[in-house]
N, C-alpha and C positions, 0 to 999 in steps of 0.2 A: 048560199051556204047556210046550213042550219046552225043553231047554237051549239049542239052537241059536236058537230064537226069542228067548229071553231075552237072549242075547248080542247079537243084531242090534238089539234095542231099547235097549241100554245107551248106545251112542254117539249123538252129535248126529244128528238126522234130515237127510237130504240136501235140497238146495234144492227138488227137485221135490215132495217130501212137504210141506215148509214152504209152497210155492206153493199146493198143494191146500188146505192148512189155512187159509191167508190168504184164498183164494177163498171160504171158508165164514165169513169174518169173525173168524178167530182172532187176537186181538191179541197173544197170547204168541208165536205163530209169527212174526208180523210183527216183533216186537221182536227175536227171535232172528235173523231174516234181516237186520235193520238192523245189529245188533251184529256179525254175520259179515262184512258187506260195506261198512259205512260208511267205514272207513278207505281202502279201495281206491277207492271212488267219490269221496271227498274229494280224494285224490291225483290222480285223473284230472281232476276239475274244476279243480284248481289248475294242472295242466299245460295245460289248455285256456285258462285265463283269466289266469294269472300273478298272481292276487289271492287272498289268504286269505279276505277277506270274501265275494267272489263265489263262491269254492269252497264256503263254508258255506251260502250261499243256494242254490246249485245242489244241494248235498247234500240240503237240506230239500225243495226242489222235486221232486227225483227220487223221493225216498221218498214224498212226498205223492202224486205221480202213480202210483207203484206201488200205494199203498193204494186210490186212487180207481178204478184200472183193474183191481183184483184180479179174477181169474177170466177176464179177456179176453186177457191176454198169453200167449204161448207161449215156453217156455224153450228155449234151444239147449243141447243135450247135458244135462249135469247141473248147470249153474250158472246162477244168475240174473244173474251179473255182465255178460255181453255185452248183455243186455236193459237193465240199469241204465245201462251205458255209453252205449248208444244214446239213451236218454231224456236223460241228462246232456248229451250232445253236441247234441241238438236244442234243449234249453233254453238252452244256452250260445250257440248260433247266434242264437236269437231275441233273447236279451238283448244280444248283441253288436250286432246291427242297431239295436236301440232306443238303446243307448248312443252309437253313432256319430251317430245323428240328434240326440241331446241335445248331444253335443260340438260338432257343427257349429253348433247354435243358440247355445251358450255362446261359441263362438269368434267369432261375429258380434257378440255383445253385450258381451263382456268387453274391457277395455282390454288393450293388448299386454303390460304388465308383469305382469298377473294370469295371462295365459296362460303366460308364462315360468315363473312360480312353480309352476303346476299341472304343467307338463312336468317340472320338476325333481323334484317330489314323486313323480310317476308312474314316473319312471325312475331311482330311487335306487340300486338294486343292479344289478350286471352280470348276474346270473343272471336277474333279472326282465326286464331289457331283452332278453336273448337269447330268453327264452321268449315274450315279447310279439311279437318279430319272427317267430318260428316260427309262432305262433298266427295272426298277420296273414297270413303267407304261405299257411298252410293255408286260410284263408278265401278266398283268390284262386284256389284250385284248382278244377277242374271238379268237379261233385258226386260222381262216382264215386271220384275220387282223394281228395277231401276226406273222404269216408266212410272210405276205407281208412286215411288218415293218422290220423283220430280213433280208429279202432278199434285198428289194429295198431301205429302208431308212438307215439301218445300214450297210448292205453289198454292197450297191451301185450297185446291179445287175440291168441291164436295164429291162424295162418293157417287152421287147420282150423276153429276156432270162427267166425272171420270168414266163411269160405266157407259154413258152415251157416246163419249168421245172414242173409247176403246172398242165399243161394240160388244160388251160383255155384260153379264148380270151384275146388279149392284151388290148382291151378296158375295159374288166373286171378288169384287173390288175390296169389300170390307175384309175378307179373309186374306187377300194379298197384302193389304195395309198392315194387318196384325202380324203376318209372317215377315214382312219387310222390316217392321219395327224390331221384332225379335232378332233378326239377322243383323240389323244395324247396331243394336245393343251389344251383340257378340263381337262385331268387327271393331267397334269404337271403345268398348268397355264403359260406356256411359248410358244413362237413361235418356231416351228420346221422348220429346213431347208429342 
């Protein structure tokens, strides 16, 4: 082995190499990928849901999906993060729909004073209320704008990575981000960052 090859093998392997190893069933590579991206995925899930417990559930579900679909997914550039964010957003959207149906049912069955207590608990902090408002506003957006909001605004994926992931021009992503921010400002009555 040459000195150059030895140096290249010293650092942690890039995501595409881990992804290939995971496709072969390598548990150690999967553990490394999890340790590398778990915090970012959890933070993204929290921004989508405004709930610590839901973020934990989404983190688990996202990586379970990654393991189950190993070898089938394609990475964008050299990072698994955009793919993981997409899986997280899809799972969050599915769970959000299910929880809305459950809340409607509980609302019809529970007496008024119990609903007030549940509302008080759910909206305890200002940060969570604002995040919940933004998440709800994002859910009302058309699918293309919702996807952009989840990737670029909540997930902080670069416009270049979002363009590659969505298969559109980067300039289209930038214009959708601007349009989405304007629509979110109108829906929430707040300035978005």
